[in-house]
C-alpha positions in Angstrom: 0.2 0.1 -0.1 1.3 3.1 -0.7 1.7 6.2 1.8 1.5 9.8 1.3 2.4 13.0 3.4 -1.3 14.4 1.9 -3.8 12.8 0.2 -6.3 15.2 -1.6 -9.8 14.4 -2.2 -10.7 16.2 -5.6 -8.8 17.9 -8.3 -10.7 21.3 -8.4 -8.6 24.8 -7.9 -8.7 24.0 -4.3 -7.8 20.6 -4.0 -4.7 22.0 -6.8 -3.5 24.5 -4.7 -3.5 22.6 -1.9 -1.1 20.5 -3.7 0.8 23.2 -4.9 1.4 24.7 -1.2 2.5 21.4 0.0 4.9 20.3 -2.7 6.4 23.7 -2.1 6.7 22.5 1.3 8.5 19.4 0.5 5.5 16.9 1.3 4.7 13.7 -0.5 1.2 14.6 -2.7 -1.5 12.1 -4.2 -4.5 13.9 -5.7 -7.2 11.5 -6.1 -10.0 12.7 -8.9 -13.1 10.8 -10.0 -13.7 12.5 -13.3 -11.9 15.5 -14.7 -9.0 18.1 -12.9 -10.2 21.6 -13.2 -13.8 21.4 -11.2 -16.5 23.4 -12.7 -14.2 26.1 -13.7 -12.8 24.2 -16.4 -16.1 24.5 -18.4 -16.1 28.4 -18.7 -15.3 29.7 -21.6 -14.1 32.8 -20.4 -12.7 33.9 -16.4 -12.0 37.5 -15.8 -11.9 37.8 -12.3 -8.6 36.6 -11.2 -6.4 39.1 -9.9 -3.5 40.3 -12.6 -5.1 38.0 -15.7 -7.4 40.2 -18.1 -9.0 37.0 -19.2 -8.1 33.4 -19.6 -10.3 30.0 -20.5 -11.4 28.3 -17.1 -9.8 25.1 -19.1 -6.6 26.8 -19.7 -6.7 27.8 -16.1 -7.0 24.3 -15.1 -4.4 23.0 -17.8 -1.4 25.6 -16.2 -2.6 24.7 -12.4 -2.4 21.2 -13.6 0.8 21.4 -15.1 2.1 23.5 -12.3 1.7 20.8 -9.8 2.9 17.4 -11.8 6.0 19.6 -12.8 6.8 20.3 -8.4 6.1 15.9 -8.6 2.7 15.7 -7.7 1.1 12.4 -8.1 -2.7 11.5 -9.2 -5.0 9.1 -10.0 -8.8 9.1 -11.6 -10.6 7.2 -8.6 -13.4 7.8 -6.8 -12.7 7.5 -2.9 -15.6 5.3 -1.4 -14.4 5.4 2.1 -12.0 7.2 4.6 -11.2 6.3 8.2 -8.1 6.9 10.5 -6.6 4.5 12.7 -3.7 5.7 15.0 -2.2 8.5 13.3 -3.1 7.4 9.9 -5.6 7.6 7.4 -6.9 4.7 5.1 -8.7 6.4 2.3 -10.2 3.3 -0.1 -11.4 4.0 -3.7 -12.8 2.2 -6.5 -9.4 0.5 -7.4 -7.4 0.7 -4.5 -6.1 1.9 -0.9 -3.5 4.2 0.3 -2.4 5.8 3.6 -1.4 9.0 4.6 -0.7 11.4 7.8 -3.5 14.3 6.4 -6.3 14.1 3.9 -7.5 17.3 2.8 -11.0 17.1 1.5 -12.1 19.1 -1.8 -14.8 17.4 -3.4 -16.9 20.8 -4.3 -20.2 20.9 -5.8 -22.3 19.9 -8.5 -24.8 22.6 -9.9 -28.8 21.2 -9.5 -29.9 20.9 -13.0 -33.2 22.3 -14.2 -33.3 18.5 -15.7 -34.6 18.8 -19.5 -33.0 18.3 -22.7 -29.8 20.3 -23.7 -28.9 21.8 -20.7 -25.1 20.4 -20.6 -25.0 20.9 -24.5 -25.9 24.6 -23.6 -23.6 25.3 -20.8 -21.3 27.9 -21.6 -23.0 28.9 -24.5 -25.8 31.2 -23.1 -26.4 29.2 -20.0 -24.9 29.4 -16.9 -24.6 28.8 -12.9 -23.1 32.2 -11.8 -23.8 35.6 -12.2 -21.0 36.8 -10.7 -18.7 34.6 -12.9 -20.3 35.4 -16.1 -22.9 38.2 -15.5 -20.9 41.1 -16.8 -20.2 39.5 -20.5 -24.3 40.2 -21.1 -24.2 44.1 -20.2 -27.0 45.7 -22.3 -28.3 42.7 -22.9 -31.5 40.2 -22.0 -31.1 37.9 -19.3 -33.1 35.4 -17.5 -33.2 33.8 -14.0 -34.3 30.9 -13.2 -35.2 30.2 -9.0 -36.6 31.5 -6.0 -34.5 31.7 -3.3 -31.4 34.3 -2.0 -28.9 33.1 -4.7 -31.6 33.6 -7.4 -32.2 36.7 -5.7 -28.6 38.2 -5.3 -27.8 37.1 -8.9 -31.1 39.0 -10.1 -29.9 42.6 -8.6 -26.3 42.1 -9.7 -27.8 41.4 -13.2 -30.0 45.0 -13.0 -26.9 46.5 -12.8 -25.7 46.4 -16.1 -28.5 44.3 -18.0 -30.8 45.9 -20.3 -34.1 43.5 -19.0 -33.7 40.8 -16.2 -36.6 37.9 -16.1 -36.8 36.5 -13.1 -38.5 33.1 -13.4 -40.2 31.4 -10.4 -42.1 27.9 -10.2 -44.3 29.0 -7.6 -46.1 32.4 -6.9 -43.5 34.0 -4.3 -40.2 34.3 -3.6 -38.3 31.7 -0.4 -35.2 34.2 -0.5 -35.2 37.3 2.3 -37.8 39.5 2.1 -35.2 42.7 1.9 -33.7 41.6 -1.4 -37.3 40.5 -2.6 -38.3 44.5 -1.8 -34.8 45.5 -3.2 -35.4 43.1 -6.5 -39.4 44.6 -7.0 -37.8 48.3 -7.4 -35.8 47.9 -10.1 -37.0 49.1 -13.2 -35.8 46.3 -15.7 -36.7 43.9 -13.9 -39.9 41.6 -14.2 -40.7 39.0 -12.3 -43.1 35.8 -13.7 -44.3 33.8 -11.0 -46.0 30.0 -11.6 -44.2 29.0 -15.0 -41.7 25.5 -15.6 -39.5 25.7 -18.1 -39.7 23.0 -20.7 -37.9 24.0 -23.8 -34.2 26.0 -24.8 -34.6 27.6 -28.0 -31.3 28.4 -30.4 -29.0 25.9 -31.8 -25.3 26.9 -31.0 -26.0 29.3 -28.7 -29.4 29.7 -26.1 -32.0 31.9 -27.7 -34.6 31.8 -26.3 -37.0 29.9 -23.9 -40.4 28.3 -23.1 -42.4 27.9 -20.0 -45.2 26.4 -19.4 -47.9 28.5 -17.0 -48.4 26.4 -14.2 -52.3 28.0 -13.5 -53.3 28.6 -17.2 -51.4 26.1 -18.9 -50.5 28.8 -21.4 -46.9 28.5 -23.1 -44.7 31.3 -22.7 -41.8 32.3 -25.0 -38.6 34.7 -23.4 -36.3 35.9 -26.1 -33.3 35.6 -23.7 -29.2 36.0 -24.5 -28.4 34.3 -21.6 -29.8 32.0 -18.7 -28.7 32.4 -15.0 -29.8 28.7 -13.4 -30.1 28.9 -9.5 -31.8 26.0 -8.3 -29.4 25.2 -5.7 -26.0 23.0 -5.3 -25.2 19.5 -4.4 -22.4 18.9 -2.1 -21.5 15.4 -2.1 -19.9 14.6 1.6 -21.7 11.9 2.7 -19.2 9.2 3.0 -17.0 11.5 5.5 -19.7 12.0 7.8 -18.4 10.0 10.7 -15.1 12.2 10.6 -16.6 15.5 9.8 -19.3 17.9 11.2 -22.0 18.6 8.8 -24.6 21.3 7.9 -27.2 21.0 5.3 -24.3 18.4 3.6 -21.6 21.1 3.4 -18.5 20.2 5.8 -18.2 22.5 9.1 -14.5 24.0 9.0 -12.8 26.4 11.3 -10.4 29.2 9.8 -7.6 26.8 9.5 -9.7 24.2 7.4 -9.6 22.0 9.6 -12.4 19.5 10.9 -13.4 18.3 13.8 -10.6 15.2 13.3 -6.9 16.3 13.3 -5.0 15.8 10.2 -8.3 16.1 8.1 -9.0 19.6 6.4 -11.4 20.5 4.3 -11.6 23.4 1.5 -13.3 24.9 -1.4 -16.9 24.6 -2.4 -17.9 21.8 -0.3 -17.4 23.4 3.1 -19.9 25.9 4.8 -19.2 29.2 3.4 -21.0 32.4 2.4 -19.1 33.5 -1.1 -18.1 30.2 -3.4 -15.6 31.9 -6.1 -12.4 30.8 -7.7 -10.4 33.2 -5.7 -11.7 32.3 -2.6 -11.5 28.4 -3.8 -7.9 28.6 -4.1 -7.3 30.9 -0.6 -9.3 27.9 1.1 -6.6 25.5 -0.4 -3.4 27.9 0.3 -4.4 27.9 3.9 -5.1 24.2 4.6 -1.6 23.5 3.0 0.3 25.6 5.2 -1.9 24.3 7.9 -1.2 20.8 7.4 2.2 20.9 6.3 2.9 22.6 9.7 0.6 20.2 11.6 3.1 17.3 9.6 6.2 19.1 10.8 5.3 18.7 14.1 4.9 14.9 14.3 
C-alpha cells in the first residue's frame, strides 16, 4: 500500500492549490479525482476575475495549474473515493481501485450544480446557460437575460444583473420568493426587472447558442416564450460529503471547518465549495487551498 504525507480528494482549484503549497513545502502528495481535473471552472469559456489575469479560459487556467503541480512532483489517480477512516495517526483512503495511507487528508470534493433537468441543458452550458452571475454576468452587459430560482441566490443574482443588463426576467415555479424579504423588495424596485411566477421551463431555443426559453404556465397551461441572450440557473447546489460524515460535522451537507480549514478530526482538512461558507468563487477556493495546505504542513512538522 502506497503512503503519502498528504492525500487530496478532488482535483479542482482548491485541491490543486492545496497540492501546490504542500509540494513547495517538500511534502509527498497524491490527488484523487473521480472525473476530470479542473472542477466546474474548467467548463467556463472565459474567466475575468482572477487578479492580474485579464482573461483566460477556465480550461486553460485548470491545465496551467495541473501542469504546475505535476512539475513539482504531484502524483494523481483518476479514482473515486469510497471510504476514509483513521487509525492512530494514519488515514486509510479506499477508492474503487486501490487503498492508500497518509498522515493528512484534504477534502476538496466541490459541489455539483442542481440542473433544471430538461433536454440540451448540458449542451448549452457556457453557450448562453450559466450557473454563476458573479462569474459570467458582466458578459451580458446591455443584453436580455433570465434567472430561474426563488431563493436568496436567485434574488442576489437578479439584483446584480439589473446593474448592467438591459432586461432581467426572474422566473419561479411558485407564486412567491423563498429568500429574504429585503432582497425581494430590492428586486421589485428595479425598473428593468420583470418577475414571472408559476412557470416551469420546458424548452431551450437556439441551435449553437441559447436564444430563447419556453415555459409552461402552471395556472393557465399557456405557453410563454422569452427571447433572451443568457440564462442563469440558481436552483441550488449539491455537496457530496456523505462518505465523510463519521469524521466531519455537516451542515446541510456541507463540511464545517474553522478558519484554518480544520475539521473535527485532527489531520483532516476541507476546502472549497464542499465546505460551509458564504462566498463560493474561484479566488476563495484557491485561498482555502493555500490556508489548508500551510496548516497541514505545520501539523506534519510536529509529528
